[in-house]
BAKOLPA-860848 format. One record per residue: x, y, z of N, C-alpha, C in turn; residue in one letter. Coordinates in steps of 0.02 Angstrom, whole numbers, plus 32768, in hexadecimal, padded with zeros to 4 digits. Each point is the difference from the previous one (the first is absolute). Example, Ala and Ser with C-alpha at 12.3 -4.5 7.8 and 13.67 -1.06 7.14 Angstrom:
BAKOLPA-860848
+------+------+------+------+------+------+------+------+------+------+
:  nxx :  nyy :  nzz : caxx : cayy : cazz :  cxx :  cyy :  czz : type :
+------+------+------+------+------+------+------+------+------+------+
: 8294 : 7EE4 : 8186 : 7FD3 : 803B : 8000 : 802D : 803C : 8000 :    A :
: 7FEE : 8035 : 7FDC : 802A : 803B : 8003 : 7FD9 : 8037 : 8025 :    S :
+------+------+------+------+------+------+------+------+------+------+
//
This chain:
BAKOLPA-860848
+------+------+------+------+------+------+------+------+------+------+
:  nxx :  nyy :  nzz : caxx : cayy : cazz :  cxx :  cyy :  czz : type :
+------+------+------+------+------+------+------+------+------+------+
: CFD2 : D18D : E0D8 : 800D : 7FC0 : 7FE1 : 8024 : 800D : 7FBD :    M :
: 803B : 7FE6 : 7FF9 : 8024 : 800B : 7FC1 : 7FE6 : 7FD4 : 7FC7 :    P :
: 800E : 8015 : 7FC3 : 7FEC : 7FD9 : 7FC5 : 8029 : 7FC0 : 7FFE :    A :
: 7FE4 : 7FCC : 7FE4 : 8021 : 7FBF : 7FFB : 8024 : 7FF6 : 7FBE :    K :
: 7FF2 : 802B : 7FCE : 801F : 7FF9 : 7FBF : 8004 : 8044 : 7FDE :    S :
: 8029 : 8004 : 7FCB : 8007 : 803E : 7FDA : 7FBD : 8012 : 7FDF :    K :
: 7FDC : 7FCF : 7FE7 : 7FC0 : 800C : 7FDF : 7FCE : 801E : 8032 :    A :
: 8000 : 7FE6 : 803C : 7FD2 : 801A : 8033 : 8012 : 8048 : 8013 :    Q :
: 8041 : 800E : 8004 : 8017 : 8043 : 8010 : 7FEC : 8032 : 7FCA :    Q :
: 8008 : 7FEB : 7FC1 : 7FED : 802C : 7FC8 : 7FB5 : 800C : 7FFE :    Q :
: 7FD9 : 7FCC : 800B : 7FB7 : 8008 : 8000 : 7FEA : 802F : 8037 :    A :
: 8020 : 7FFB : 803A : 7FEF : 802D : 8038 : 8012 : 8048 : 7FEE :    A :
: 8038 : 800A : 7FDF : 8014 : 8043 : 7FEB : 7FCE : 801F : 7FCF :    G :
: 7FE8 : 7FD8 : 7FD1 : 7FCF : 8018 : 7FD0 : 7FBE : 8011 : 8022 :    A :
: 7FEB : 7FD5 : 802E : 7FC1 : 800D : 8024 : 8007 : 803E : 802C :    A :
: 8039 : 8009 : 801F : 800B : 803A : 802A : 7FFF : 8040 : 7FD7 :    L :
: 801D : 7FFE : 7FC6 : 8000 : 803A : 7FD3 : 7FB8 : 8014 : 7FEE :    S :
: 7FD7 : 7FCE : 7FF1 : 7FBA : 800D : 7FEF : 7FD9 : 8019 : 803D :    A :
: 800E : 7FE4 : 803A : 7FDE : 8014 : 803E : 800F : 8049 : 8010 :    K :
: 803C : 8016 : 7FF0 : 8013 : 8046 : 800C : 7FEA : 802F : 7FC9 :    R :
: 7FE4 : 7FE4 : 7FC9 : 7FE7 : 8029 : 7FCA : 8035 : 8014 : 7FCD :    G :
: 803B : 7FE0 : 8004 : 8036 : 8010 : 7FD1 : 7FF7 : 7FDE : 7FBC :    E :
: 7FDE : 7FC7 : 7FFF : 7FF0 : 7FDE : 7FC2 : 7FB5 : 7FEE : 8001 :    T :
: 7FE1 : 7FFA : 7FC6 : 7FB8 : 7FEF : 8000 : 7FF4 : 7FB8 : 8015 :    P :
: 7FCA : 7FF5 : 8024 : 7FED : 7FBD : 8017 : 7FF5 : 7FD1 : 7FC5 :    K :
: 7FEA : 801C : 7FC8 : 7FF1 : 7FD7 : 7FC5 : 803E : 7FDE : 7FE3 :    S :
: 803C : 8017 : 8012 : 803D : 7FE1 : 7FE7 : 8014 : 7FC2 : 8028 :    E :
: 7FE0 : 7FF4 : 8039 : 8012 : 7FC7 : 802A : 7FE6 : 7FBF : 7FE2 :    L :
: 8027 : 7FCC : 8007 : 7FED : 7FBE : 7FE7 : 8012 : 7FCB : 8034 :    R :
: 7FDC : 7FCA : 8001 : 8010 : 7FC5 : 8029 : 8009 : 800F : 804A :    G :
: 8039 : 7FEC : 801B : 800E : 8005 : 8047 : 7FFF : 8048 : 8019 :    A :
: 8019 : 802E : 7FD8 : 8002 : 8045 : 8017 : 7FB9 : 801C : 8008 :    S :
: 7FD2 : 7FEB : 7FD5 : 7FBA : 8016 : 8005 : 7FE0 : 7FE4 : 8040 :    K :
: 800E : 7FC0 : 800F : 7FE6 : 7FE1 : 803C : 801D : 8022 : 803F :    E :
: 8041 : 800F : 7FFD : 8020 : 8021 : 8039 : 7FE2 : 8045 : 800B :    M :
: 7FF4 : 8024 : 7FCB : 7FE2 : 8043 : 8004 : 7FBE : 7FFF : 8025 :    Y :
: 7FD7 : 7FCE : 7FF0 : 7FBD : 7FFC : 801D : 7FFF : 7FE4 : 8047 :    E :
: 8030 : 7FD6 : 8012 : 7FFC : 7FDE : 8040 : 8031 : 8019 : 8036 :    S :
: 8030 : 802A : 7FEE : 8033 : 8014 : 8031 : 7FFF : 804B : 800B :    M :
: 8014 : 8014 : 803C : 8005 : 8047 : 8011 : 8041 : 801C : 7FE3 :    S :
: 8005 : 8042 : 7FFF : 803C : 8020 : 7FE7 : 803D : 7FED : 802B :    E :
: 7FF6 : 7FFA : 8041 : 8037 : 7FEE : 802D : 8019 : 7FB9 : 7FF1 :    K :
: 7FD3 : 7FD1 : 7FF4 : 8013 : 7FBC : 7FF0 : 8026 : 7FFE : 7FBE :    Q :
: 7FE7 : 8025 : 7FCF : 8022 : 8002 : 7FBF : 8046 : 801D : 8006 :    L :
: 8008 : 8034 : 802A : 8042 : 801D : 800B : 8031 : 7FCC : 801A :    E :
: 7FE9 : 7FD7 : 8030 : 802B : 7FCD : 801E : 8017 : 7FCD : 7FCB :    E :
: 7FD3 : 7FEC : 7FD4 : 8012 : 7FD1 : 7FCB : 802F : 8021 : 7FCD :    F :
: 7FF0 : 803D : 7FEC : 8024 : 8021 : 7FCB : 8047 : 8014 : 8015 :    A :
: 800B : 800E : 803F : 8042 : 8016 : 8016 : 8030 : 7FC6 : 800C :    E :
: 7FEA : 7FC3 : 7FF8 : 802B : 7FC5 : 8008 : 803B : 8004 : 7FCF :    T :
: 803C : 7FF4 : 8019 : 803A : 7FFF : 7FD5 : 7FFC : 7FC3 : 7FD2 :    K :
: 8012 : 8008 : 7FC1 : 7FF8 : 7FCA : 7FCF : 803B : 7FD0 : 7FFF :    R :
: 8038 : 8015 : 801A : 803C : 7FD6 : 7FFF : 7FF2 : 7FC0 : 8028 :    K :
: 800D : 7FC8 : 7FE1 : 7FF7 : 7FC0 : 8021 : 7FBA : 7FE2 : 7FFB :    G :
: 7FD1 : 8025 : 7FE5 : 7FBC : 7FE5 : 7FF8 : 7FFB : 7FD7 : 7FC0 :    L :
: 7FDA : 7FCA : 8001 : 7FF5 : 7FDB : 7FC1 : 7FD4 : 8029 : 7FD2 :    P :
: 8002 : 7FF2 : 7FBF : 7FD6 : 8023 : 7FD0 : 7FB6 : 7FF3 : 800F :    A :
: 7FEF : 7FC2 : 800F : 7FBC : 7FED : 8011 : 8003 : 7FD0 : 803B :    H :
: 7FCF : 8004 : 802B : 7FFC : 7FD3 : 803A : 7FE8 : 7FBC : 7FE8 :    K :
: 8021 : 7FCC : 8016 : 7FEB : 7FBD : 7FEE : 7FC3 : 7FEC : 8028 :    K :
: 7FCF : 7FE2 : 7FDF : 7FC3 : 7FEC : 8023 : 8011 : 7FC2 : 802A :    S :
: 7FE0 : 7FFD : 8039 : 800F : 7FCA : 802F : 7FCA : 7FCC : 8001 :    E :
+------+------+------+------+------+------+------+------+------+------+
//
């Protein structure tokens, strides 16, 4: 499942970095912290690898 916005893609990248042990978990905030706790490494990879071109900065709430 690809990310729906640039913010979501960035949060997934931060969570993935922490999941792999590249950055400390204590540096995570907000959505990236929630993603770290609730998603697998494979799911985070799918979100983080989404191309940013053409994505909105933030997803509009519906």
